[in-house]
N, C-alpha and C positions, 0 to 999 in steps of 0.2 A: 391473079395467080398467087400473089403474096398473101391476099386475104384468105384464100383457100388453105394455103399452107399454115397460116396462123390458126385457122379454125381447127385443122387437123391436130396441130400441136396442142391446142387448148383441150380438145377432146381426149387426146392421149394422156395429158396431165391429169385430167379429171378421172379417167379410167384407172390410171395408176394410183391416184389418191383413193378412189373408191376401193380398189383392190387392197391397198395397204390398210385402209380402215376396216375392211371386212376381215383381213387377217388378224388385226389387233382384236376385233370383236370376237373372233373365233376362239381365241385363247384366253379371253378375259373371263374372270369369275362371273358366274351366272347370277340371276336375281333371287333364286330360291334360297331362303334362309333356313328352311327345314327340309328334311328328306322328303322326296316325292315319289309317287308311283305312276307310271304311264303304261297304259295298255294299248298296244298296237294290234289291231285286228288284221287277219290275213287279207291281202289285197288292198290295203290302205295306201293311197298315193302319197308321194313325197310332200306335196303341198298340204295335204290334210294332216300329215304327221307334224309338219312345222307349225301349223295352226293349233293343233292339239297341245303341243309343247308351250306355245305362247299363252294359250288359254289357261293352262295349268300353272303359269307363272314360273316355268322352268327355263325359258329363254326370253330375252327382252323383245326381240323382233323376229317373228317367224319367217318373214321374207328374207332376212339376212341369213338365217340358218339354212333356208332352202337354197339361196344363192351360193353359199359356201359349199354346201353338199354337192351341188352340180359342178361348181368350179373344181372341186377336188375329186370328181367322179365317184362320189360315195352314195349318190341317191339310190342307185339300184342295189346297194349292198345292205340296206337296212332290213332287218328281219322282224316279222311279227312276233309278239310275245308280251309278257308283263315284266316291266323292268323297274328296279329300284334306282332312283337318281339321288346321289348324295347332295347335301347342301352346297350351294355355290358352285355347282358343277358347270364348267365352261361348255360351250357348244362343241368343242373338240372332244371333251370327255363324254358328253351325251351321245355324240355320234359313234364313238368307240363302243359304248355300252349297247346301243341299238344294233351295231354291226356284229357284235359278239354272239348275239342270239341266246345269251345265258339268262333265261327267264327266272323270275322268282320261284323258288322251290317251296311249295306248300307240303304239309305232312299230315298223315293220318296214322294213328297207332292202334293196331288191333292186338290186344293183350293175349298172352297165352291162356288157354282154357275158356275163352269165350265161345259160345255156340255160333253157328252160322247165322242164326236169326239176329243175335246181338251185333255181330259184325256188320251184317246187312243194314241194320238200323243206324249204325255209326256212319256208314257210307251214304245212306239215304239222307241223313241229316246234315251232311257237310255242305257248307254254303258256297264253296268254291267249285266243287265238282258239278258237272252238267248232266242233264238228261235223267231219264228214269233208271232206277237201279235194277229193274227186271225182277225175275223170281228169286226167292231166297236160295242160295246155293245149297247143295246137298251137305248134310252134316259131316264135318270132319274133312272137308276138301280144301280148306283155305289154310295158308301158312301165316300164323300170327307174327307180325313184325311191324316196324315203323316204315311206312311207304311214303316216298317223296313223289310229288307230281306237280306239273305246271298247270296254270289256269287254262282251261280248254279241255282238260281230261274229263272223260265221262265217267259216271258211276259204274257203268257196265265194264268199261275198260279197266278200272282199278280192281274190281272184283275178279276179272279175268286174270289180272297180274297176280293176285293172291293165289288163285288156283294153280297157275303155271309155276309160281314160286314153290309151292308144295310138291308138285309133280316133278320139277327139276331136282329138288333137294332129295326126294325119295329115290329118284333114279341114280343119284350119286352115291347114296349110302347103302342101298339095298344089296349090291354085289358083295359088300364087305361084311355082311351079317354073320353072326355066329352060327355054327352048325348045330343041328339038333333042336332048333326052336319048335315049339308046339303049334306053329302056324306057318302057312306056306304062301300066303298072298300078302301083297302090300296092304290091301284093305283090312285084313285081320290085324296086321301090325299097327295100323292107324287106330283101330278100335281099342287095342290094349294101351297104346300110347295115350289115348284120350283119358283113360282111367288113371294111368300113372300121373298124368298132368294134373288131374283134379285131386289126387291123394296127397301131393306135397308141393309146396312152393319153393323148396330148396333144390336147386339144380344138381348139387352134388349127391343128393339122396336118390335121384330118379333111377340110376342103374340098380340100386339095391331094392327099391320098391318093385322095379320091373322083374328082378330075380325072384322075389317072393311070388308074384303072380305067375311067372313062367313055371316055377316049381309046383304051384297048385294046379295049373293046367295039366302038367305032365302026370301028376298024381291023381287026377280026376276029382280034385277037391274044388268045391265052388269058390269063386273069387271073393264073395262076400264084401263087396265094396260099397260103402254108403253113398258115394256120388251116383252110382247107378240107380239106387232107389229113388233119389231126388230127380234124376232125369226122367224116370218113368212117370213121375207125378207132375213135374213142372216144365219139362223139356229144358232143364238146365238152369232155370231162374231160381234165385234163392228161395228156400222153403219158408224162411222167416220164423222157424220154430224147430224144436227137436223132432227127430223122426219118431213116429209112433210105432208101437209094437205091431199093430195091425198092418202097417206099411212095410215093416221088415218081412213079414210073412205073406204080404199081398202079392199076388201074381201079376207081374207086368213083363213084357218081353225083355226089359232092361234090368230087372231086379236080379242081381247076381247072388242074392241070398236064396233065391228060388230056382233060377235056371242053372244048368251046368255048362261050363265053357264061357265063351265070349257072348256079349250082347249082339243083336243083329246089325248094329251100326254104331259108329262113334257117339260119345256123349258130349263132345266138345271138339274144338280145334286144337290139337296139341302143337307145342312149339318144337323147335329143332332138338333141344336137349331130351325131351320126352321121346321123340321119334328115334333118336340115336340110342336111347337107353333100352328100348324094347328090342332093338336089333343087336345090341351088344350089352346084355345085362351082366351084372356082377356074377362072379363065381361064388355061389352061396347055397347053403342047404336050408336057409330060413324059410318058414312057411307063415309067419305071423309078424305083425308090427303094431305098435301102439304109441300114442303121443307121449312125449316127455314133458310137455308143458312149456317148453322153450322154443317151439317152432319146428322141432325135428321129431324123429321117431326112434324107438328102441325095437330091435328085431329079435326074433326067437325061432329056433328050429323045432322045439317041442311044445306041446300044449301046456305042460307043467311050467316050463320056463315062461311061456307067454302069460299064464295065469298070474305068476308072481309080478310080471311087468304091469299087468292091468291093475293089480292091487296097489302097486306103487303109484300108478297114475291116479287112482281114486284118492289116495292119501294126499297127493300133491294138490288135487282139485279141492279137497276139503280145506287144506291149509290156505289156499287161495281165496276160497269163499269166506273164510274167517279173517281174512286180512293178514295172514301170515306170509312169511317170505317163501316164494316159490323157487326152490332150487332143486334141479334134477340130480339124481345120483350119478356118479361118474360113468356107470355102464349104460345109462339110458341114452337113447338116440331118437325117439319116435313121436306120432300125432293122433292117429285113430287106432282102433284095434280091428283085426280081421278075425272073425269067428263068431257066429251067431250063438253057439253054445255058451260062450263066455258072456254074451249080452244077457242071456237068460239067467245064468247062475250068479253073475256078479253085478248085473245092472238092475 
């Protein structure tokens, strides 16, 4: 009997010692001297996770990690995902990370003004996203932004998020639109916003640019926007040269020097500022704008005023070509000019 009691006592001491050692190991700094990344696939068992961590050099003994997880009733609480493990992370810290479910966030940026084909190609080329990207989304249906996603997200899912983001944003801002706009549908607003997006890179100018186009639409004046010519030729890809006179007068469904009103579809994916600008344009009587040589535009309400602004732009260009100092006059605020008549008479 005494021998049995002695054996039980020894076993109890050994168990206590093992538990104490496991506890010390649980909180001890880990072996990983560099940051590590561990990818836990859905359905991975605890033993496989422990082995994976040991193979990655993030824990010293996978079996001890597994034993501690089960002892602390944490085994069922680990979540699938891709996790960043800091250097020297203890098993306790690693378990907390895997339990949190906070996977590494990857990102993809779709810049304002890209076409749907351009954005589709970015998504298709991303090495983290999974699956086929599917067909190219309809032009102008995606919201340009930086999108965060976790490993395991599919390309189709991300494109669907971009489309939903635009739909949700438009649903929020459409009810607050200005009265008397010369377009009555969301689609028409997106078409004009895409033109505004391509005409200026300055967010603060977009409501003024939008006002010019709104005024021209109301007056029945052609929009005469260079980016629409380019889209009709290249579907939005850089032309790589100056626009030819034959292209200015060339008939395409998108050439707003030829057609009256809006093109049949957007020429790019406009960002939030451009979309907001066409729904709440500035109060202005301006009908023209031209570049000022410093990234902005100068605006005019009359053809005579616009002609003077264009001449000033030509002078600035000549100074620049000759290596002179390019300094815009105080009143100048602009980038391209709108008006084919001036192209012919001054260009």
